[in-house]
N, C-alpha and C positions, 0 to 999 in steps of 0.2 A: 779721721777725715784727712784725705790727701790734699795738701795745699800746694803741691808742686805746679808750676806753670806749665801749660801745654802749648806746644808749638802749633801754630795755625798754618795749615797747608791749603791755600786757596786753589792754586793751580788752575785757574781759569784764564784763558787767553784774554788779553785786553781787547776792548772793542775794535781798536785799530788793527790788531793782528789776528782777529778771530778767523778770518778767511785763510790766512797763510800759516797758522800754527800747525806744525807737523807733529808735535808731541815728543820729538826726539830731544835729548838733553843737549844743552849748549853750556859752554864754560865761560864764566865771567868772573870779575874780581870786584868785590864790594869791601871797601875799607881795608884793602890789602889781603883779604881772605878769598881763597879760591872757592867758588860756588858753582854747582851744577844745577840747572833748572830746566824744565821743559821750555822749548823755544816759544816765545810769544806771551808767556805769563808776565805779569807786571813785576817790575823791579821790587816793589813793596812786598809782594807775595814771596818772591825768591829770597829776599833779605830776611823776612820773618821766618821762613822755613829753615834758614841757615842759622838762626839765632842772633841775627843782627837787627838791632832796634832802629827803626825809622819811625818817628812820631807821626801819627795820623789820627785825626779826629773824625773825619767824614768818610773814611774807607769802610766798606762793608762788602763781604764776599758775594752777596746776592744782588748787589746794585752796581750799575756802571760807575766808573770813577766820577767823583763829584765835579771834577773840572770839565767833564763832558756833559754835565747836566746844567740846567738854567742858562742855556746859551753860552756856556763856557765861563760863567762868572761864579759858579757855585763852589769853587775849591777853597778848602780851609788853608792851603799853602803850608801845612806842617810837614808834609812828606817831601819837600823839595830836596833834591840831591844835585850834585855836580857830576856831569858826565865828561870824561876825557874827550877833548875834541869839540865840545859844544861850548859856545860862549855864554849862553844863559843857563841858569839852573833849570832842572826839569822836575815835573811831578812824578814821583816814583809810583804813584797809584795808576798812572796811565802810560808809563814808559815800558814798552815791551822789551824783554831781555833778548839779547842776540849774542852770538859767538863773539868773544873778545871784548865785550863791553867792560869798561873800567869806571866804577862809580865811587865817589867820595860822599859820605853821608853828612859830614859836618865841615863847614868852612865859616869864617866870620860873616861872609855875605849871607849864607844860608841861615845862620843863627839870627841875623837881623830880619830876614824875610819871615822866619817862623815867629819871631816875637811880634812883628807887625800883624801877622795873620791871626794869632791868638788874641791880640788886643782888639782887632777888628771884630772878631767873633764874640768875645766876652763883653765888649763895649756896648753891644746892642741887646744884651740879654739882662733881664732883671736879676738882681743879686741873689734872689732865692733859688735861681737855677743852679747856682754853684753849691748849694747845700742839699739838693735833692738826692 
């Protein structure tokens, strides 16, 4: 039995970029690694395809990003990343990649946000959910 992990290639444009996604490759940097991905796909998808781990609990390739569901309050906040030039961390699941984007996956602030996100999620679930 092959137990090697498979790279997930979602390559779907984010809802915000669906109308403008041209499909041509753009170059960006994620945690110092040069990455090429189709313009408009999510930063989460591009990172995953490049072998860069960004935690995500609520991301699924067949659903819109959770931060755009439930009136914008459905995000798990685990995929937060810091984008150069942006003051606030961004959701990688809904961040469309663009030429020259520079993304940092982990900072102390992002770690704090992720811990708060998972605590909020697990705090409202019965303990048996964690063993299923």
